[in-house]
C-alpha positions as CSV (number, residue, x, y, z in Angstrom):
1,M,8.3,-5.3,-2.1
2,S,9.2,-9.0,-2.0
3,D,6.9,-12.0,-2.8
4,N,9.0,-14.3,-0.6
5,S,7.4,-16.1,2.3
6,A,8.0,-15.0,5.8
7,V,11.3,-16.6,6.9
8,V,13.4,-15.6,9.9
9,D,16.9,-14.6,8.8
10,N,19.1,-15.8,11.7
11,N,22.0,-13.4,11.0
12,R,19.8,-10.3,10.7
13,L,17.9,-11.2,13.8
14,K,21.2,-11.8,15.7
15,N,22.5,-8.4,14.6
16,I,19.5,-6.7,16.3
17,C,19.5,-8.9,19.4
18,K,23.1,-8.3,20.2
19,R,23.0,-4.5,20.1
20,H,23.2,-2.2,23.2
21,I,20.3,0.2,23.2
22,N,22.7,3.1,22.5
23,W,23.2,1.6,19.1
24,F,19.5,2.3,18.3
25,W,19.7,5.9,19.6
26,R,22.6,6.4,17.3
27,K,21.1,4.7,14.2
28,Y,17.8,6.5,14.5
29,A,19.1,9.8,16.1
30,E,17.1,12.0,13.8
31,H,13.9,10.2,14.8
32,I,14.2,10.5,18.6
33,I,11.5,12.3,20.5
34,E,12.1,13.1,24.2
35,D,10.1,14.4,27.1
36,A,11.1,16.9,29.8
37,K,12.5,14.2,32.0
38,G,14.9,12.9,29.4
39,R,12.9,9.8,28.6
40,K,13.0,8.9,24.9
41,C,11.5,6.9,22.1
42,I,12.1,6.6,18.4
43,Y,9.3,7.5,15.9
44,I,9.7,7.0,12.1
45,D,7.0,8.7,10.2
46,N,6.5,6.8,6.9
47,G,3.2,8.4,6.1
48,S,1.3,5.2,6.8
49,K,-2.1,4.8,8.3
50,V,-0.8,1.8,10.4
51,L,1.5,2.1,13.4
52,A,3.8,-0.7,14.4
53,V,5.4,-0.9,17.9
54,A,8.2,-2.8,19.6
55,H,10.4,-2.0,22.6
56,M,14.2,-1.9,22.5
57,D,15.0,-2.5,26.2
58,T,15.6,-6.0,27.5
59,V,15.6,-7.6,31.0
60,I,18.9,-9.4,30.3
61,N,22.0,-7.2,30.0
62,V,23.1,-7.7,26.4
63,R,26.7,-7.0,27.1
64,K,27.0,-9.5,30.0
65,K,24.9,-12.5,29.1
66,F,24.4,-12.4,25.4
67,N,24.4,-15.6,23.3
68,F,22.7,-16.6,20.1
69,N,22.5,-20.3,19.3
70,T,20.5,-22.3,16.8
71,Y,19.6,-26.0,16.9
72,T,16.9,-28.5,16.2
73,R,14.8,-30.4,18.7
74,S,12.2,-32.9,17.8
75,N,12.5,-31.7,14.2
76,A,11.7,-28.1,15.3
77,R,14.0,-25.2,14.7
78,I,15.1,-23.4,17.9
79,I,16.9,-20.1,18.5
80,K,18.2,-19.5,22.0
81,C,18.9,-15.9,22.9
82,P,18.2,-14.0,26.1
83,T,17.2,-10.7,24.5
84,L,14.4,-11.9,22.2
85,D,11.9,-9.9,24.3
86,D,11.6,-7.6,22.4
87,R,14.4,-7.5,19.9
88,L,12.5,-10.1,17.9
89,G,9.7,-7.6,17.7
90,V,12.1,-4.9,16.6
91,Y,13.5,-7.2,13.9
92,I,10.0,-8.0,12.6
93,I,8.8,-4.4,12.2
94,T,12.1,-2.9,11.0
95,D,13.6,-5.7,8.9
96,M,11.3,-8.7,8.2
97,L,8.0,-6.9,7.3
98,P,9.7,-4.1,5.3
99,A,11.2,-6.8,3.1
100,L,7.8,-8.4,2.6
101,L,5.4,-5.4,2.5
102,G,7.7,-2.5,1.4
103,E,9.9,-0.1,3.4
104,K,7.0,2.2,4.2
105,W,4.5,-0.4,5.2
106,A,3.9,1.3,8.6
107,D,5.0,4.1,10.8
108,I,7.4,2.7,13.4
109,L,7.5,3.4,17.1
110,L,10.5,1.9,19.1
111,T,10.2,2.4,22.9
112,D,12.2,2.1,26.0
113,E,11.5,1.2,29.7
114,E,8.7,-1.3,28.9
115,E,10.3,-3.9,31.1
116,S,10.1,-1.6,34.1
117,G,6.4,-1.0,33.5
118,S,6.9,2.6,32.4
119,S,7.0,2.4,28.6
120,T,8.0,5.6,26.8
121,S,5.2,5.1,24.3
122,D,3.4,7.8,26.4
123,I,5.8,10.3,25.0
124,F,4.6,9.5,21.5
125,V,0.9,9.6,22.5
126,D,1.3,13.0,24.3
127,K,2.9,14.5,21.2
128,Y,0.8,13.0,18.4
129,K,-2.6,12.0,19.8
130,D,-4.2,15.1,18.2
131,E,-2.1,15.1,15.1
132,K,-1.8,11.6,13.8
133,E,-4.8,9.5,12.8
134,Y,-4.1,5.8,12.4
135,N,-6.5,3.0,11.3
136,W,-5.1,0.6,13.9
137,I,-1.9,-0.3,15.8
138,V,0.0,-3.5,16.1
139,E,2.8,-4.6,18.4
140,F,5.0,-7.8,18.3
141,D,5.8,-8.4,21.9
142,R,3.8,-11.5,23.1
143,H,5.3,-14.8,24.2
144,G,4.1,-18.1,22.8
145,G,1.5,-18.5,20.0
146,E,-0.4,-21.2,18.2
147,L,2.5,-23.7,18.2
148,A,3.0,-23.2,21.9
149,K,-0.7,-23.7,22.5
150,T,-1.2,-20.2,23.9
151,E,-3.0,-17.1,22.7
152,H,-2.3,-16.0,19.1
153,A,-2.7,-12.3,20.1
154,V,-3.8,-10.3,23.1
155,L,-6.0,-7.2,23.1
156,Y,-5.9,-5.7,26.6
157,N,-8.7,-3.1,27.0
158,Y,-9.0,-2.9,23.2
159,S,-11.1,-6.0,23.3
160,I,-14.0,-4.1,24.8
161,N,-16.6,-3.1,22.2
162,G,-14.3,-4.7,19.7
163,K,-16.6,-7.2,18.0
164,E,-15.7,-6.2,14.4
165,F,-12.0,-5.9,15.3
166,K,-11.9,-9.4,16.8
167,A,-13.8,-10.9,13.8
168,A,-11.2,-9.4,11.5
169,L,-8.4,-10.9,13.5
170,N,-10.2,-14.3,13.6
171,S,-10.5,-14.2,9.8
172,A,-6.8,-13.7,9.4
173,G,-5.9,-16.8,11.6
174,F,-5.7,-15.1,15.0
175,T,-8.4,-17.3,16.3
176,K,-7.4,-17.6,20.0
177,L,-7.4,-14.1,21.5
178,G,-6.5,-13.2,25.1
179,R,-6.5,-10.3,27.4
180,G,-2.8,-9.7,28.4
181,S,-1.4,-7.6,31.2
182,F,1.0,-4.9,30.0
183,T,3.0,-3.8,27.1
184,D,3.6,-0.5,25.2
185,I,0.2,-0.3,23.6
186,T,-1.7,-0.5,26.8
187,T,-0.8,3.2,27.4
188,M,-1.9,4.2,23.9
189,Q,-5.6,4.3,24.2
190,D,-5.7,8.0,23.6
191,M,-4.8,7.4,19.9
192,G,-8.4,6.4,19.5
193,V,-8.0,3.2,17.5
194,K,-7.8,-0.5,18.3
195,A,-4.5,-2.2,18.9
196,F,-3.3,-5.8,19.3
197,N,-0.1,-7.6,20.4
198,V,0.9,-10.6,18.3
199,A,2.4,-13.7,19.9
200,V,5.7,-14.2,18.1
201,G,7.0,-17.5,19.5
202,Y,9.5,-16.8,22.2
203,V,9.4,-18.7,25.5
204,D,11.0,-18.0,29.0
205,N,11.5,-14.5,27.7
206,H,12.7,-12.9,30.9
207,S,15.6,-15.2,31.6
208,T,18.9,-16.4,30.2
209,K,17.0,-19.6,29.1
210,A,14.9,-17.6,26.6
211,F,14.4,-19.3,23.2
212,M,12.0,-19.1,20.2
213,Y,10.4,-21.2,17.6
214,P,11.1,-19.5,14.2
215,A,8.2,-21.5,12.8
216,Q,5.8,-19.7,15.2
217,T,7.3,-16.4,14.2
218,E,6.9,-17.1,10.6
219,L,3.3,-18.3,11.1
220,A,2.4,-15.2,13.1
221,V,3.9,-12.9,10.5
222,T,2.2,-14.7,7.7
223,N,-1.2,-14.4,9.4
224,F,-0.5,-10.7,10.1
225,I,0.3,-10.1,6.4
226,G,-3.1,-11.5,5.6
227,F,-4.7,-9.2,8.2
228,Y,-2.7,-6.2,6.9
229,N,-3.5,-6.7,3.2
230,T,-7.2,-7.0,4.1
231,N,-7.6,-4.3,6.7
232,K,-4.8,-1.7,6.1
233,E,-7.4,0.8,4.9
234,V,-10.0,-0.1,7.5
235,V,-10.4,2.2,10.6
236,F,-11.1,0.3,13.8
237,K,-12.1,3.1,16.3
238,H,-11.6,2.7,20.0
239,D,-13.1,4.6,23.0
240,K,-10.8,4.8,25.9
241,V,-11.6,2.4,28.8
242,T,-10.5,3.7,32.2
243,Y,-11.4,0.5,34.1
244,A,-12.1,-3.0,33.2
245,A,-12.4,-5.9,35.6
246,Y,-11.7,-9.6,34.8
247,G,-15.0,-10.4,36.7
248,T,-13.7,-13.7,38.1
249,K,-15.1,-15.4,41.2
250,Y,-12.4,-13.7,43.2
251,G,-14.1,-10.3,42.7
252,T,-13.2,-7.2,40.8
253,R,-11.2,-5.2,43.2
254,Y,-7.6,-5.7,42.3
255,Q,-4.4,-3.8,41.6
256,P,-4.2,-2.2,38.1
257,T,-3.3,-4.6,35.3
258,T,-1.1,-2.0,33.7
259,P,1.9,-2.8,36.0
260,Y,3.7,-5.9,35.0
261,D,2.0,-9.0,36.6
262,D,3.7,-11.6,34.5
263,Y,7.1,-10.9,36.0
264,P,6.6,-8.6,39.0
265,R,10.2,-8.5,40.0
266,Y,10.8,-5.8,37.5
267,Q,7.7,-3.8,38.5
268,S,9.4,-3.1,41.8
269,R,12.5,-1.7,40.0
270,M,10.7,1.2,38.6
271,A,12.0,4.8,38.7
272,L,12.5,6.3,42.2
273,S,10.2,9.0,43.4
274,G,12.2,11.1,45.8
275,P,13.5,8.7,48.5
276,L,10.7,6.2,48.0
277,I,10.7,3.0,46.0
278,A,7.8,3.0,43.5
279,K,6.4,-0.3,44.5
280,G,2.9,-1.5,43.8
281,L,-0.1,0.3,45.0
282,E,-1.5,-0.4,48.5
283,V,-4.7,-2.5,48.6
284,K,-6.6,-1.5,51.7
285,G,-6.7,-4.4,54.2
286,S,-4.1,-6.5,52.4
287,A,-1.0,-7.5,54.3
288,F,1.1,-7.5,51.0
289,K,1.2,-5.5,47.8
290,M,2.8,-5.8,44.4
291,G,6.6,-5.9,44.7
292,D,6.9,-7.3,48.2
293,V,9.5,-10.1,48.8
294,V,7.9,-13.1,50.5
295,Y,8.3,-16.8,51.3
296,N,5.5,-19.3,50.4
297,R,5.1,-21.7,53.3
298,K,2.2,-23.7,51.7
299,Y,4.5,-26.5,50.5
300,A,7.8,-27.8,51.8
301,H,9.5,-27.3,48.4
302,T,8.5,-23.6,48.2
303,S,9.1,-22.7,51.8
304,K,12.7,-21.6,51.3
305,T,12.3,-19.9,47.9
306,L,11.9,-16.2,47.6
307,Y,8.9,-14.8,45.6
308,I,7.7,-11.5,44.5
309,V,4.1,-10.5,44.9
310,G,2.2,-9.7,41.7
311,Q,-1.5,-9.0,41.6
312,V,-3.6,-8.8,44.7
313,F,-7.2,-10.2,44.6
314,E,-9.8,-9.6,47.3
315,Y,-12.1,-12.6,47.0
316,A,-14.2,-11.8,50.1
317,D,-14.4,-8.9,52.6
318,D,-10.8,-8.3,53.8
319,Q,-9.7,-11.8,52.5
320,F,-7.0,-11.8,49.8
321,K,-5.2,-14.1,47.4
322,Y,-1.9,-13.3,45.6
323,N,-0.1,-14.1,42.4
324,I,3.6,-14.7,43.1
325,S,6.6,-15.4,41.0
326,A,10.1,-16.7,41.9
327,I,12.7,-14.0,41.7
328,D,14.5,-15.7,38.8
329,G,11.2,-16.0,36.9
330,A,11.5,-19.8,36.8
331,Y,8.3,-20.5,38.8
332,T,5.0,-18.7,39.0
333,T,1.9,-19.6,41.0
334,S,-1.4,-17.8,41.5
335,L,-4.1,-17.2,44.1
336,V,-2.0,-18.1,47.2
337,D,-3.8,-17.4,50.5
338,E,-2.5,-14.7,52.7
339,C,-1.9,-17.0,55.6
340,Y,0.8,-18.9,53.7
341,L,3.0,-15.9,52.9
342,T,5.7,-14.5,55.2
343,R,7.5,-11.2,54.4
344,S,11.3,-11.7,53.9
345,D,13.7,-9.6,55.8
346,D,16.9,-11.2,54.7
347,V,17.1,-10.0,51.1
348,C,17.1,-6.5,49.6
349,S,13.6,-5.4,48.7
350,Y,15.0,-3.4,45.7
351,C,17.7,-5.5,44.0
352,F,16.7,-9.0,45.4
353,S,20.3,-10.2,44.9
354,R,22.1,-9.0,48.0
355,P,21.5,-9.8,51.7
356,S,19.7,-7.1,53.6
357,L,21.1,-7.2,57.2
358,T,21.7,-3.5,57.7
359,W,18.9,-1.1,56.7
360,M,15.2,-1.3,57.4
361,Y,13.0,1.5,56.1
362,Y,9.4,2.5,56.5
363,D,7.3,4.8,54.4
364,E,3.6,5.2,53.6
365,L,3.9,2.2,51.2
366,G,5.1,-0.1,54.0
367,M,8.3,-1.7,55.2
368,F,11.4,-2.4,53.0
369,F,14.8,-4.0,53.7
370,L,17.7,-2.5,51.8
371,C,21.3,-3.6,51.3
372,D,24.1,-1.1,51.6
373,T,24.4,-0.7,47.9
374,C,20.8,0.1,47.2
375,R,20.6,2.3,50.3
376,G,23.4,4.4,48.7
377,Y,21.6,4.4,45.4
378,I,18.3,5.6,46.9
379,F,19.4,7.9,49.7
380,D,22.9,9.1,49.0
381,G,22.4,10.1,45.3
382,D,24.6,7.4,43.9
383,A,23.9,6.1,40.5
384,M,24.1,2.4,39.6
385,C,25.8,1.6,36.3
386,E,23.4,-0.4,34.1
387,E,26.3,-2.1,32.4
388,C,28.7,-3.2,35.2
389,G,26.4,-2.7,38.2
390,D,28.9,-0.5,40.1
391,L,27.9,2.6,42.0
392,F,29.3,5.9,41.0
393,K,28.8,9.6,41.9
394,P,27.0,11.4,39.0
395,D,28.2,14.8,38.0
396,E,27.6,17.3,35.2
397,Y,29.0,14.7,32.7
398,T,27.3,11.6,34.2
399,N,24.0,13.0,35.3
400,G,21.8,10.1,34.0
401,S,19.5,12.4,32.1
402,T,22.0,13.0,29.3
403,W,23.0,9.6,28.2
404,G,21.7,7.1,30.8
405,S,23.0,5.3,33.8
406,E,26.5,4.2,32.9
407,C,29.7,4.8,34.8
408,P,32.6,6.7,33.2
409,S,34.6,3.5,32.7
410,C,31.8,1.8,30.7
411,M,31.1,5.0,28.8
412,R,34.8,5.3,27.8
413,A,34.8,1.6,26.6
414,Q,32.1,2.3,24.0
415,A,33.1,3.0,20.4
416,L,32.2,6.6,19.2
417,C,30.5,7.5,16.0
418,S,29.1,10.4,14.1
419,G,26.5,12.3,16.1
420,D,28.2,11.8,19.5
421,V,29.0,14.9,21.5
422,I,32.3,14.8,23.4
423,I,34.6,16.9,25.5
424,F,38.3,16.5,25.8
425,T,39.4,15.0,29.1
426,L,43.0,14.1,28.7
427,P,45.0,15.9,31.4
428,S,47.5,17.2,28.9
429,M,44.8,19.0,26.9
430,K,45.4,22.3,28.7
431,H,44.5,24.6,25.9
432,A,41.5,26.1,24.0
433,L,40.0,22.7,23.2
434,S,39.7,21.6,26.8
435,G,36.2,21.6,28.1
436,V,34.5,22.6,24.9
437,P,31.7,20.4,23.5
438,F,32.4,19.0,20.0
439,L,30.2,17.0,17.7
440,I,31.8,14.0,15.9
441,I,31.1,14.3,12.2
442,G,33.2,11.5,10.8
443,R,36.5,9.6,10.8
444,A,39.8,10.8,9.5
445,N,41.1,9.4,6.2
446,N,43.6,7.1,8.1
447,D,40.7,5.9,10.2
448,A,42.8,6.5,13.3
449,G,40.9,9.5,14.7
450,Y,37.7,11.5,14.6
451,L,36.8,14.7,12.9
452,L,35.1,17.3,15.1
453,W,32.8,20.3,14.7
454,D,32.1,23.0,17.3
455,G,29.1,24.5,15.7
456,S,30.9,26.7,13.2
457,E,34.4,25.3,12.5
458,T,35.7,21.8,11.7
459,Y,38.7,20.4,13.5
460,T,40.8,17.7,11.8
461,N,44.2,17.8,13.7
462,E,46.0,18.2,10.4
463,G,44.0,15.4,8.8
464,N,44.9,12.8,11.5
465,G,41.7,13.3,13.6
466,Y,41.5,13.1,17.4
467,K,41.9,9.9,19.4
468,S,38.9,8.5,21.3
469,S,41.2,8.0,24.3
470,W,41.4,11.8,24.6
471,M,37.6,12.2,24.9
472,T,34.6,11.5,27.1
473,P,31.2,11.3,25.4
474,I,28.4,13.4,27.0
475,E,25.5,12.6,24.6
476,Y,24.8,10.3,21.8
477,G,22.9,10.7,18.5
478,V,22.7,14.5,18.1
479,A,21.9,16.2,14.8
480,M,24.0,19.1,13.7
481,E,21.2,21.7,14.0
482,S,20.3,20.3,17.5
483,F,24.0,20.5,18.5
484,V,24.1,24.3,17.8
485,D,21.0,25.0,19.8
486,K,22.1,22.9,22.7
487,Y,25.8,23.4,23.0
488,G,26.6,26.4,20.8
489,D,27.2,28.9,23.7
490,R,28.4,26.5,26.4
491,T,31.8,25.9,27.9
492,W,32.4,22.9,30.2
493,S,34.9,22.8,33.0
494,A,37.7,20.3,32.8
495,V,37.1,16.8,34.2
496,E,39.1,15.6,37.1
497,G,42.3,13.9,36.1
498,A,41.3,10.7,37.9
499,R,38.3,10.4,35.6
500,T,40.4,10.2,32.5
């Protein structure tokens, strides 16, 4: 344990911010828990009574638009990086706090899919809600903070019947507490203890303009350390709240706060359900719902800008107001009257980035306008590569549930490492090795190739190893015992020559 003050290490933060999510699956392969649908999270059990949470997924594609720059403005340190949400939180709980409080200061939960409103924290809850008993839970995934003149932390439904909990936070320096909308811990009420989300200092966090104030991060972490040292042995119990209204003058009938209302563009890009797009829920009598693409005709300067509908409020019988955000996240406004909004039919309702002049689709959720690409994605079974954005036809090797939505070209471009499962796909490999799953267990002495294991025997290619150009990965981060259970008795057919 270190006695040093909380100081952001730029290089160590950058190392986490720049990583593709597959790096985390590899690094923490032995700690992955997975549900029946292939959704995953990482849980590191350190035997602590405190659980710390952060999410690994980011809105901005780390391979396409990553940058990390530091500078000073008005005597304030600034770090500009588009993946701070929530790689900053990952850095805090896996690097910064272990250095200050000890390696086992808390159990660690790293989640996926938070930015699409379907956090994989529920996998952890389903598995451990009756097994693990924590004193309280903390997440580091809130924008702003004291120096940005916003909430120091937010509590969601954990604020209800939480007088002692809020008093303890106030005593530690978290004096301005807010409600919040959605993050991983909002789906963790079944753990039975209070939770809070600390504001860590990033701003414009869902755009390429995202930046942070290290001084705010350091202040927040310092305050948290005070809270931790005082309350790590204190149990803050929580009774699950199934519904809680804001109680504003606009009434209490509104769409759930759990779906993302800060940045509703990404709420409408949730997982598909059959042929339907999982948009926001219908509000009876309302002309619009969460996820609809609209124009705002209230002012001349907004009349040609596309917006995404967020929360829907009924402020009188069958009279509604809407929170809306610009597609690029640069502008947000709230409580716009229904009469000013017009549904857009010239942009794709799913990707928002391509013109929709071809396909119009109706279902029980309403009317949608789709571009050719998204129509193929939704109706023709195509998959959209999350790296390059191209469509491809998934097969037994690229089925999405095994390693995610990446096309073969992007998969082949990634470096392999121990724990990856591969098959040989070089057309010339017409012998016993072709089509057999192997586990990579290391590099050859000359570092030119990989050593392989088939569940019983090691293959070294006479000490030279096998080249990555001969292989296609089919899964990442598999332990040796898991490999035997999953692949020990399987033989895979050869991949088409064109795929190699």
